[in-house]
Backbone and ligand atoms as CSV (ligand in chain L), in Angstrom:
chain,resi,resn,atom,element,x,y,z
A,1,MET,N,N,-2.445,13.718,-10.342
A,1,MET,CA,C,-2.749,13.047,-8.894
A,1,MET,C,C,-1.473,12.111,-8.572
A,2,ALA,N,N,-0.984,12.282,-7.351
A,2,ALA,CA,C,0.109,11.401,-7.016
A,2,ALA,C,C,-0.411,9.981,-6.835
A,3,THR,N,N,0.355,9.109,-7.311
A,3,THR,CA,C,0.123,7.742,-7.216
A,3,THR,C,C,0.952,7.228,-5.928
A,4,ASN,N,N,0.791,5.922,-5.693
A,4,ASN,CA,C,1.343,5.410,-4.387
A,4,ASN,C,C,2.591,4.578,-4.723
A,5,ARG,N,N,3.072,4.538,-5.964
A,5,ARG,CA,C,4.253,3.656,-6.315
A,5,ARG,C,C,5.341,4.496,-7.036
A,6,THR,N,N,6.657,4.029,-6.782
A,6,THR,CA,C,7.829,4.574,-7.493
A,6,THR,C,C,8.669,3.420,-7.832
A,7,PHE,N,N,9.601,3.653,-8.594
A,7,PHE,CA,C,10.509,2.689,-9.197
A,7,PHE,C,C,12.048,3.007,-8.615
A,8,THR,N,N,12.713,2.214,-8.330
A,8,THR,CA,C,14.134,2.321,-7.841
A,8,THR,C,C,15.077,1.363,-8.505
A,9,MET,N,N,16.447,1.790,-8.812
A,9,MET,CA,C,17.512,0.805,-9.007
A,9,MET,C,C,18.587,1.026,-8.022
A,10,LEU,N,N,19.077,-0.102,-7.384
A,10,LEU,CA,C,20.327,0.117,-6.533
A,10,LEU,C,C,21.388,-0.131,-7.697
A,11,LYS,N,N,22.210,0.781,-7.893
A,11,LYS,CA,C,23.146,0.836,-8.984
A,11,LYS,C,C,24.304,0.009,-8.879
A,12,PRO,N,N,25.223,-0.381,-9.987
A,12,PRO,CA,C,26.181,-1.442,-9.825
A,12,PRO,C,C,27.212,-1.038,-8.719
A,13,ASP,N,N,27.321,0.351,-8.364
A,13,ASP,CA,C,28.458,0.668,-7.401
A,13,ASP,C,C,27.866,0.238,-6.020
A,14,SER,N,N,26.614,0.325,-5.862
A,14,SER,CA,C,25.887,-0.227,-4.521
A,14,SER,C,C,26.220,-1.644,-4.222
A,15,LEU,N,N,26.070,-2.481,-5.256
A,15,LEU,CA,C,26.254,-3.924,-5.214
A,15,LEU,C,C,27.715,-4.175,-5.050
A,16,GLU,N,N,28.548,-3.456,-5.830
A,16,GLU,CA,C,30.021,-3.656,-5.672
A,16,GLU,C,C,30.628,-3.398,-4.314
A,17,LYS,N,N,29.997,-2.364,-3.713
A,17,LYS,CA,C,30.342,-2.084,-2.209
A,17,LYS,C,C,29.836,-2.878,-1.216
A,18,GLY,N,N,28.869,-3.709,-1.685
A,18,GLY,CA,C,28.025,-4.574,-0.621
A,18,GLY,C,C,27.101,-3.656,0.155
A,19,ASN,N,N,26.606,-2.697,-0.446
A,19,ASN,CA,C,25.629,-1.842,0.467
A,19,ASN,C,C,24.123,-2.155,0.147
A,20,THR,N,N,23.972,-3.118,-0.567
A,20,THR,CA,C,22.475,-3.629,-0.884
A,20,THR,C,C,21.591,-3.804,0.387
A,21,GLY,N,N,22.094,-4.597,1.293
A,21,GLY,CA,C,21.285,-4.722,2.664
A,21,GLY,C,C,21.070,-3.332,3.318
A,22,ALA,N,N,22.116,-2.531,3.383
A,22,ALA,CA,C,22.003,-1.386,4.231
A,22,ALA,C,C,20.874,-0.454,3.456
A,23,ILE,N,N,20.878,-0.399,2.160
A,23,ILE,CA,C,20.150,0.632,1.513
A,23,ILE,C,C,18.565,0.096,1.571
A,24,LEU,N,N,18.575,-1.204,1.453
A,24,LEU,CA,C,17.272,-1.803,1.483
A,24,LEU,C,C,16.584,-1.592,2.981
A,25,GLU,N,N,17.392,-1.690,3.857
A,25,GLU,CA,C,16.942,-1.348,5.362
A,25,GLU,C,C,16.471,-0.033,5.424
A,26,LYS,N,N,17.156,0.836,4.818
A,26,LYS,CA,C,16.859,2.317,4.835
A,26,LYS,C,C,15.326,2.643,4.217
A,27,ILE,N,N,15.242,2.021,3.027
A,27,ILE,CA,C,13.975,1.892,2.373
A,27,ILE,C,C,12.833,1.534,3.160
A,28,ASN,N,N,13.114,0.200,3.777
A,28,ASN,CA,C,12.048,-0.359,4.616
A,28,ASN,C,C,11.649,0.497,5.805
A,29,ALA,N,N,12.728,1.111,6.374
A,29,ALA,CA,C,12.713,1.775,7.599
A,29,ALA,C,C,11.950,3.250,7.299
A,30,ALA,N,N,11.989,3.595,6.060
A,30,ALA,CA,C,11.219,4.832,5.764
A,30,ALA,C,C,9.819,4.545,5.395
A,31,GLY,N,N,9.259,3.149,5.432
A,31,GLY,CA,C,7.873,2.857,5.338
A,31,GLY,C,C,7.459,2.505,3.964
A,32,PHE,N,N,8.481,2.219,3.119
A,32,PHE,CA,C,8.133,1.789,1.746
A,32,PHE,C,C,7.899,0.203,1.749
A,33,LYS,N,N,6.910,-0.094,1.118
A,33,LYS,CA,C,6.565,-1.593,0.888
A,33,LYS,C,C,7.299,-1.985,-0.506
A,34,ILE,N,N,7.910,-3.098,-0.564
A,34,ILE,CA,C,8.548,-3.684,-1.764
A,34,ILE,C,C,7.557,-4.599,-2.509
A,35,VAL,N,N,7.039,-3.995,-3.585
A,35,VAL,CA,C,6.047,-4.947,-4.237
A,35,VAL,C,C,6.545,-5.596,-5.488
A,36,ALA,N,N,7.666,-5.400,-5.900
A,36,ALA,CA,C,8.639,-6.066,-6.861
A,36,ALA,C,C,10.071,-6.004,-6.495
A,37,MET,N,N,10.822,-6.895,-6.814
A,37,MET,CA,C,12.247,-6.639,-6.756
A,37,MET,C,C,13.035,-7.829,-7.355
A,38,LYS,N,N,14.012,-7.564,-8.130
A,38,LYS,CA,C,15.020,-8.597,-8.680
A,38,LYS,C,C,16.406,-8.057,-8.807
A,39,GLN,N,N,17.357,-8.932,-8.735
A,39,GLN,CA,C,18.792,-8.472,-9.175
A,39,GLN,C,C,18.882,-8.947,-10.607
A,40,THR,N,N,19.290,-7.962,-11.387
A,40,THR,CA,C,19.494,-8.276,-12.959
A,40,THR,C,C,20.555,-7.491,-13.485
A,41,ARG,N,N,20.907,-7.632,-14.715
A,41,ARG,CA,C,22.121,-6.798,-15.305
A,41,ARG,C,C,21.495,-6.336,-16.590
A,42,MET,N,N,21.635,-5.039,-16.868
A,42,MET,CA,C,21.049,-4.492,-18.135
A,42,MET,C,C,22.107,-4.571,-19.232
A,43,SER,N,N,21.701,-4.961,-20.480
A,43,SER,CA,C,22.472,-4.874,-21.422
A,43,SER,C,C,22.680,-3.389,-22.016
A,44,LYS,N,N,23.785,-3.157,-22.936
A,44,LYS,CA,C,23.731,-1.748,-23.350
A,44,LYS,C,C,22.633,-1.152,-24.076
A,45,ALA,N,N,22.085,-1.976,-24.769
A,45,ALA,CA,C,20.879,-1.664,-25.513
A,45,ALA,C,C,19.682,-1.201,-24.459
A,46,GLU,N,N,19.719,-2.097,-23.460
A,46,GLU,CA,C,18.544,-1.802,-22.579
A,46,GLU,C,C,18.849,-0.436,-21.739
A,47,ALA,N,N,20.114,-0.424,-21.334
A,47,ALA,CA,C,20.656,0.858,-20.731
A,47,ALA,C,C,20.161,2.213,-21.483
A,48,LYS,N,N,20.572,2.108,-22.715
A,48,LYS,CA,C,20.446,3.049,-23.626
A,48,LYS,C,C,18.980,3.534,-23.832
A,49,ALA,N,N,18.104,2.515,-23.857
A,49,ALA,CA,C,16.662,2.673,-23.874
A,49,ALA,C,C,16.142,3.303,-22.768
A,50,PHE,N,N,16.556,2.642,-21.485
A,50,PHE,CA,C,16.038,3.047,-20.193
A,50,PHE,C,C,16.324,4.693,-19.956
A,51,TYR,N,N,17.489,5.156,-20.327
A,51,TYR,CA,C,18.089,6.418,-20.227
A,51,TYR,C,C,17.965,7.240,-21.505
A,52,ALA,N,N,17.011,6.814,-22.520
A,52,ALA,CA,C,16.962,7.651,-23.590
A,52,ALA,C,C,16.753,9.107,-23.575
A,53,VAL,N,N,16.113,9.483,-22.470
A,53,VAL,CA,C,15.797,10.890,-22.274
A,53,VAL,C,C,17.189,11.695,-22.158
A,54,HIS,N,N,18.309,10.990,-21.633
A,54,HIS,CA,C,19.468,11.676,-21.517
A,54,HIS,C,C,20.507,11.432,-22.684
A,55,SER,N,N,20.043,10.864,-23.855
A,55,SER,CA,C,20.915,10.525,-24.872
A,55,SER,C,C,21.654,11.630,-25.446
A,56,GLU,N,N,21.236,12.885,-25.382
A,56,GLU,CA,C,22.043,14.067,-25.976
A,56,GLU,C,C,23.059,14.703,-24.866
A,57,ARG,N,N,22.931,14.112,-23.601
A,57,ARG,CA,C,23.914,14.738,-22.597
A,57,ARG,C,C,25.212,14.176,-22.745
A,58,PRO,N,N,26.265,15.093,-22.481
A,58,PRO,CA,C,27.578,14.689,-22.479
A,58,PRO,C,C,28.055,13.492,-21.756
A,59,PHE,N,N,27.144,13.078,-20.748
A,59,PHE,CA,C,27.595,12.069,-19.782
A,59,PHE,C,C,26.931,10.734,-20.108
A,60,PHE,N,N,26.248,10.659,-21.367
A,60,PHE,CA,C,25.405,9.532,-21.644
A,60,PHE,C,C,26.225,8.338,-21.800
A,61,GLY,N,N,27.366,8.428,-22.426
A,61,GLY,CA,C,28.249,7.208,-22.799
A,61,GLY,C,C,28.771,6.542,-21.477
A,62,GLU,N,N,29.196,7.582,-20.643
A,62,GLU,CA,C,29.729,7.202,-19.237
A,62,GLU,C,C,28.626,6.349,-18.354
A,63,LEU,N,N,27.263,7.036,-18.459
A,63,LEU,CA,C,26.198,6.646,-17.881
A,63,LEU,C,C,25.840,5.127,-18.298
A,64,VAL,N,N,25.871,4.865,-19.611
A,64,VAL,CA,C,25.600,3.535,-19.981
A,64,VAL,C,C,26.629,2.476,-19.595
A,65,LEU,N,N,27.970,2.956,-19.649
A,65,LEU,CA,C,29.041,1.990,-19.256
A,65,LEU,C,C,28.818,1.710,-17.744
A,66,TYR,N,N,28.663,2.707,-16.918
A,66,TYR,CA,C,28.450,2.451,-15.558
A,66,TYR,C,C,27.272,1.540,-15.138
A,67,MET,N,N,26.141,1.853,-15.780
A,67,MET,CA,C,24.845,1.181,-15.396
A,67,MET,C,C,24.904,-0.334,-15.900
A,68,THR,N,N,25.865,-0.615,-16.848
A,68,THR,CA,C,25.921,-2.160,-17.409
A,68,THR,C,C,27.128,-2.821,-17.072
A,69,ARG,N,N,27.926,-2.021,-16.150
A,69,ARG,CA,C,29.160,-2.840,-15.679
A,69,ARG,C,C,29.084,-4.003,-14.585
A,70,GLY,N,N,27.821,-4.159,-14.153
A,70,GLY,CA,C,27.566,-5.055,-13.142
A,70,GLY,C,C,26.095,-5.195,-12.810
A,71,PRO,N,N,25.699,-6.115,-12.034
A,71,PRO,CA,C,24.194,-6.210,-11.742
A,71,PRO,C,C,23.835,-5.065,-10.943
A,72,ILE,N,N,22.479,-4.781,-11.120
A,72,ILE,CA,C,21.644,-3.980,-10.289
A,72,ILE,C,C,20.480,-4.540,-9.454
A,73,VAL,N,N,19.875,-3.985,-8.558
A,73,VAL,CA,C,18.736,-4.466,-7.890
A,73,VAL,C,C,17.650,-3.381,-8.408
A,74,ALA,N,N,16.550,-4.052,-9.106
A,74,ALA,CA,C,15.436,-3.061,-9.517
A,74,ALA,C,C,14.359,-3.305,-8.461
A,75,ALA,N,N,13.491,-2.358,-8.307
A,75,ALA,CA,C,12.375,-2.595,-7.480
A,75,ALA,C,C,11.247,-1.610,-7.589
A,76,ILE,N,N,9.971,-2.076,-7.292
A,76,ILE,CA,C,8.834,-1.222,-7.232
A,76,ILE,C,C,8.535,-0.860,-5.831
A,77,LEU,N,N,8.340,0.245,-5.577
A,77,LEU,CA,C,8.093,0.498,-4.055
A,77,LEU,C,C,6.606,1.277,-4.003
A,78,GLU,N,N,6.060,0.804,-2.727
A,78,GLU,CA,C,4.619,1.375,-2.536
A,78,GLU,C,C,4.613,2.099,-1.318
A,79,LYS,N,N,3.997,3.435,-1.258
A,79,LYS,CA,C,3.961,4.232,0.023
A,79,LYS,C,C,3.051,5.364,-0.497
A,80,GLU,N,N,2.324,5.876,0.262
A,80,GLU,CA,C,1.618,7.071,-0.010
A,80,GLU,C,C,2.647,8.322,-0.609
A,81,ASN,N,N,2.356,8.886,-1.508
A,81,ASN,CA,C,3.298,10.027,-1.965
A,81,ASN,C,C,4.573,9.416,-2.359
A,82,ALA,N,N,4.671,8.247,-3.013
A,82,ALA,CA,C,5.971,7.518,-3.109
A,82,ALA,C,C,7.012,8.232,-3.872
A,83,VAL,N,N,6.671,8.851,-5.068
A,83,VAL,CA,C,7.667,9.425,-5.808
A,83,VAL,C,C,8.447,10.558,-4.961
A,84,GLU,N,N,7.636,11.427,-4.566
A,84,GLU,CA,C,8.286,12.551,-3.799
A,84,GLU,C,C,9.037,12.188,-2.439
A,85,ASP,N,N,8.411,11.289,-1.717
A,85,ASP,CA,C,8.937,10.683,-0.418
A,85,ASP,C,C,10.346,10.005,-0.695
A,86,PHE,N,N,10.389,9.222,-1.830
A,86,PHE,CA,C,11.503,8.504,-2.210
A,86,PHE,C,C,12.603,9.478,-2.693
A,87,ARG,N,N,12.430,10.518,-3.255
A,87,ARG,CA,C,13.335,11.467,-3.807
A,87,ARG,C,C,14.058,12.248,-2.489
A,88,THR,N,N,13.119,12.383,-1.557
A,88,THR,CA,C,13.581,12.978,-0.416
A,88,THR,C,C,14.498,11.963,0.422
A,89,LEU,N,N,14.125,10.774,0.484
A,89,LEU,CA,C,15.066,9.635,1.108
A,89,LEU,C,C,16.412,9.573,0.510
A,90,ILE,N,N,16.471,9.724,-0.961
A,90,ILE,CA,C,17.683,9.342,-1.528
A,90,ILE,C,C,18.457,10.633,-1.526
A,91,GLY,N,N,17.935,11.830,-1.648
A,91,GLY,CA,C,18.788,13.087,-1.592
A,91,GLY,C,C,19.041,13.511,-3.181
A,92,ALA,N,N,19.823,14.639,-3.045
A,92,ALA,CA,C,20.168,15.221,-4.414
A,92,ALA,C,C,20.789,14.341,-5.219
A,93,THR,N,N,20.780,14.599,-6.729
A,93,THR,CA,C,21.579,13.642,-7.681
A,93,THR,C,C,23.074,13.785,-7.192
A,94,ASN,N,N,23.562,15.012,-7.095
A,94,ASN,CA,C,24.919,15.157,-6.504
A,94,ASN,C,C,25.084,14.930,-5.161
A,95,PRO,N,N,25.809,13.864,-4.563
A,95,PRO,CA,C,25.950,13.549,-3.123
A,95,PRO,C,C,26.449,14.702,-2.343
A,96,ASP,N,N,27.349,15.612,-3.057
A,96,ASP,CA,C,27.810,16.808,-2.224
A,96,ASP,C,C,26.818,17.730,-1.790
A,97,GLU,N,N,25.708,17.568,-2.636
A,97,GLU,CA,C,24.438,18.442,-2.411
A,97,GLU,C,C,23.310,17.878,-1.527
A,98,ALA,N,N,23.447,16.412,-1.322
A,98,ALA,CA,C,22.454,15.782,-0.626
A,98,ALA,C,C,22.565,15.938,0.904
A,99,ALA,N,N,21.227,16.004,1.423
A,99,ALA,CA,C,20.939,16.114,2.798
A,99,ALA,C,C,21.613,15.107,3.728
A,100,GLU,N,N,22.094,15.470,4.801
A,100,GLU,CA,C,22.728,14.485,5.852
A,100,GLU,C,C,21.640,13.386,6.098
A,101,GLY,N,N,22.220,12.137,6.088
A,101,GLY,CA,C,21.242,10.944,6.355
A,101,GLY,C,C,20.473,10.335,5.089
A,102,THR,N,N,20.753,10.970,4.106
A,102,THR,CA,C,20.141,10.576,2.648
A,102,THR,C,C,20.920,9.351,2.102
A,103,ILE,N,N,20.275,8.514,1.434
A,103,ILE,CA,C,20.848,7.283,0.719
A,103,ILE,C,C,22.136,7.766,0.065
A,104,ARG,N,N,21.878,8.813,-0.833
A,104,ARG,CA,C,23.048,9.263,-1.779
A,104,ARG,C,C,24.225,9.975,-0.722
A,105,LYS,N,N,23.858,10.704,0.324
A,105,LYS,CA,C,24.896,11.400,1.221
A,105,LYS,C,C,25.685,10.150,1.872
A,106,LEU,N,N,25.015,9.134,2.117
A,106,LEU,CA,C,25.712,8.021,2.768
A,106,LEU,C,C,26.468,7.131,1.926
A,107,TYR,N,N,25.954,6.705,0.762
A,107,TYR,CA,C,26.611,5.736,-0.066
A,107,TYR,C,C,26.973,6.110,-1.481
A,108,ALA,N,N,26.824,7.350,-2.106
A,108,ALA,CA,C,27.183,7.654,-3.372
A,108,ALA,C,C,28.488,8.268,-3.458
A,109,ALA,N,N,29.238,8.052,-4.430
A,109,ALA,CA,C,30.718,8.481,-4.583
A,109,ALA,C,C,30.655,9.761,-5.292
A,110,SER,N,N,29.831,10.128,-6.355
A,110,SER,CA,C,30.002,11.243,-7.216
A,110,SER,C,C,28.437,11.462,-7.864
A,111,ILE,N,N,28.370,12.391,-8.599
A,111,ILE,CA,C,27.045,12.934,-9.380
A,111,ILE,C,C,26.791,11.694,-10.325
A,112,GLY,N,N,27.882,11.209,-10.953
A,112,GLY,CA,C,27.603,10.070,-11.883
A,112,GLY,C,C,27.300,8.694,-11.215
A,113,GLU,N,N,28.087,8.333,-10.315
A,113,GLU,CA,C,28.023,7.073,-9.489
A,113,GLU,C,C,27.256,7.386,-8.263
A,114,ASN,N,N,26.069,7.300,-8.413
A,114,ASN,CA,C,25.257,7.957,-7.175
A,114,ASN,C,C,24.289,7.016,-6.642
A,115,ALA,N,N,24.698,5.637,-6.644
A,115,ALA,CA,C,24.294,4.601,-5.714
A,115,ALA,C,C,22.773,4.172,-5.884
A,116,VAL,N,N,21.808,5.088,-6.321
A,116,VAL,CA,C,20.486,4.662,-6.541
A,116,VAL,C,C,19.726,5.597,-7.487
A,117,HIS,N,N,18.615,5.038,-7.948
A,117,HIS,CA,C,17.859,5.941,-9.013
A,117,HIS,C,C,16.623,5.955,-8.327
A,118,GLY,N,N,15.880,7.141,-8.411
A,118,GLY,CA,C,14.338,7.146,-8.050
A,118,GLY,C,C,13.718,7.876,-9.191
A,119,SER,N,N,12.593,7.463,-9.532
A,119,SER,CA,C,11.711,8.038,-10.689
A,119,SER,C,C,11.440,9.448,-10.213
A,120,ASP,N,N,11.439,10.411,-11.323
A,120,ASP,CA,C,11.044,11.700,-10.974
A,120,ASP,C,C,9.530,12.211,-11.210
A,121,SER,N,N,8.812,11.258,-11.464
A,121,SER,CA,C,7.268,11.470,-11.706
A,121,SER,C,C,6.379,10.262,-11.518
A,122,ASP,N,N,5.118,10.394,-11.390
A,122,ASP,CA,C,4.303,9.084,-11.262
A,122,ASP,C,C,4.378,8.578,-12.728
A,123,GLU,N,N,4.277,9.319,-13.765
A,123,GLU,CA,C,4.301,8.692,-15.132
A,123,GLU,C,C,5.539,8.046,-15.268
A,124,ASN,N,N,6.670,8.490,-15.026
A,124,ASN,CA,C,7.912,7.729,-15.301
A,124,ASN,C,C,8.088,6.478,-14.323
A,125,ALA,N,N,7.544,6.600,-13.292
A,125,ALA,CA,C,7.638,5.462,-12.245
A,125,ALA,C,C,6.860,4.157,-13.035
A,126,ALA,N,N,5.757,4.586,-13.590
A,126,ALA,CA,C,4.938,3.616,-14.276
A,126,ALA,C,C,5.737,2.933,-15.532
A,127,ILE,N,N,6.289,3.847,-16.242
A,127,ILE,CA,C,7.003,3.583,-17.497
A,127,ILE,C,C,8.272,2.533,-17.087
A,128,GLU,N,N,9.171,3.108,-16.008
A,128,GLU,CA,C,10.203,2.480,-15.536
A,128,GLU,C,C,10.071,1.196,-15.005
A,129,GLY,N,N,8.944,1.087,-14.177
A,129,GLY,CA,C,8.459,-0.308,-13.487
A,129,GLY,C,C,8.283,-1.104,-14.532
A,130,SER,N,N,7.604,-0.796,-15.663
A,130,SER,CA,C,7.136,-1.754,-16.690
A,130,SER,C,C,8.250,-2.154,-17.717
A,131,PHE,N,N,9.279,-1.266,-17.457
A,131,PHE,CA,C,10.419,-1.693,-18.380
A,131,PHE,C,C,11.118,-2.920,-17.838
A,132,HIS,N,N,11.127,-3.006,-16.366
A,132,HIS,CA,C,11.771,-4.071,-15.761
A,132,HIS,C,C,10.973,-5.278,-15.230
A,133,PHE,N,N,9.608,-5.098,-15.038
A,133,PHE,CA,C,8.764,-6.123,-14.527
A,133,PHE,C,C,7.408,-6.343,-15.307
A,134,SER,N,N,7.299,-7.529,-15.381
A,134,SER,CA,C,5.923,-7.894,-16.032
A,134,SER,C,C,4.781,-7.911,-14.831
A,135,GLY,N,N,3.556,-7.828,-14.997
A,135,GLY,CA,C,2.554,-7.762,-14.316
A,135,GLY,C,C,2.636,-8.957,-13.252
A,136,ARG,N,N,2.967,-10.121,-13.695
A,136,ARG,CA,C,3.050,-11.293,-12.625
A,136,ARG,C,C,4.257,-11.126,-11.836
A,137,GLU,N,N,5.162,-10.210,-11.885
A,137,GLU,CA,C,6.217,-10.033,-10.895
A,137,GLU,C,C,5.924,-9.058,-9.954
A,138,ILE,N,N,4.794,-8.340,-10.112
A,138,ILE,CA,C,4.343,-7.288,-9.176
A,138,ILE,C,C,3.296,-7.922,-8.095
A,139,PHE,N,N,3.573,-7.499,-6.771
A,139,PHE,CA,C,2.517,-8.053,-5.763
A,139,PHE,C,C,2.016,-6.977,-4.906
L,1,CMP,P1,P,19.605,9.274,-12.240
L,1,CMP,O1,O,19.120,10.411,-11.452
L,1,CMP,O2,O,19.360,7.886,-11.600
L,1,CMP,O3,O,19.332,9.354,-13.765
L,1,CMP,C1,C,20.276,9.939,-14.701
L,1,CMP,C2,C,21.715,9.627,-14.166
L,1,CMP,O4,O,22.601,10.380,-15.014
L,1,CMP,C3,C,21.989,10.170,-12.776
L,1,CMP,O5,O,21.161,9.398,-11.911
L,1,CMP,C4,C,23.465,9.903,-12.718
L,1,CMP,O6,O,23.937,8.626,-12.699
L,1,CMP,C5,C,23.921,10.432,-14.099
L,1,CMP,N1,N,24.204,11.858,-14.234
L,1,CMP,C6,C,23.460,12.800,-13.887
L,1,CMP,N2,N,24.218,14.072,-14.076
L,1,CMP,C7,C,25.409,13.655,-14.349
L,1,CMP,C8,C,26.693,14.376,-14.662
L,1,CMP,N3,N,26.423,15.593,-14.576
L,1,CMP,N4,N,27.813,13.720,-14.856
L,1,CMP,C9,C,27.648,12.332,-14.953
L,1,CMP,N5,N,26.671,11.631,-14.777
L,1,CMP,C10,C,25.415,12.122,-14.504
């Protein structure tokens, strides 16, 4: 059954380019409520743990370097059908394949540096949200 929460990160390239406000505005405009949010920076060990599912992929080392090179904004978002609707809002992993008007089409540089993360399932949304937030940081 679909839950009403998903997890996102605005990745280091989004913060470096000054796109935080514009991306949060799109998230708000699409009807998501921010129930937790912080600016933080992952250590290499944390990024390896967060992306453990990709550890055998050829791009894993590059992904860990990218995700740890600067701060991110992590957030838990609430909306009916949150996981699916947020993935529609951000667009395909590869910005070349992302639909017009999606966050990745507007702000991502490449399949690797793709501006934002969105959980791919309700189960992963819960795991990823708990990775970054304690219960008392979620409202
Ligand atoms: P995301 O979907 O948030 O989670 C996995 C990340 O790995 C993905 O975003 C990209 O940042 C990165 N990624 C996925 N596919 C590739 C690829 N082919 N080459 C480099 N990085 C990738």
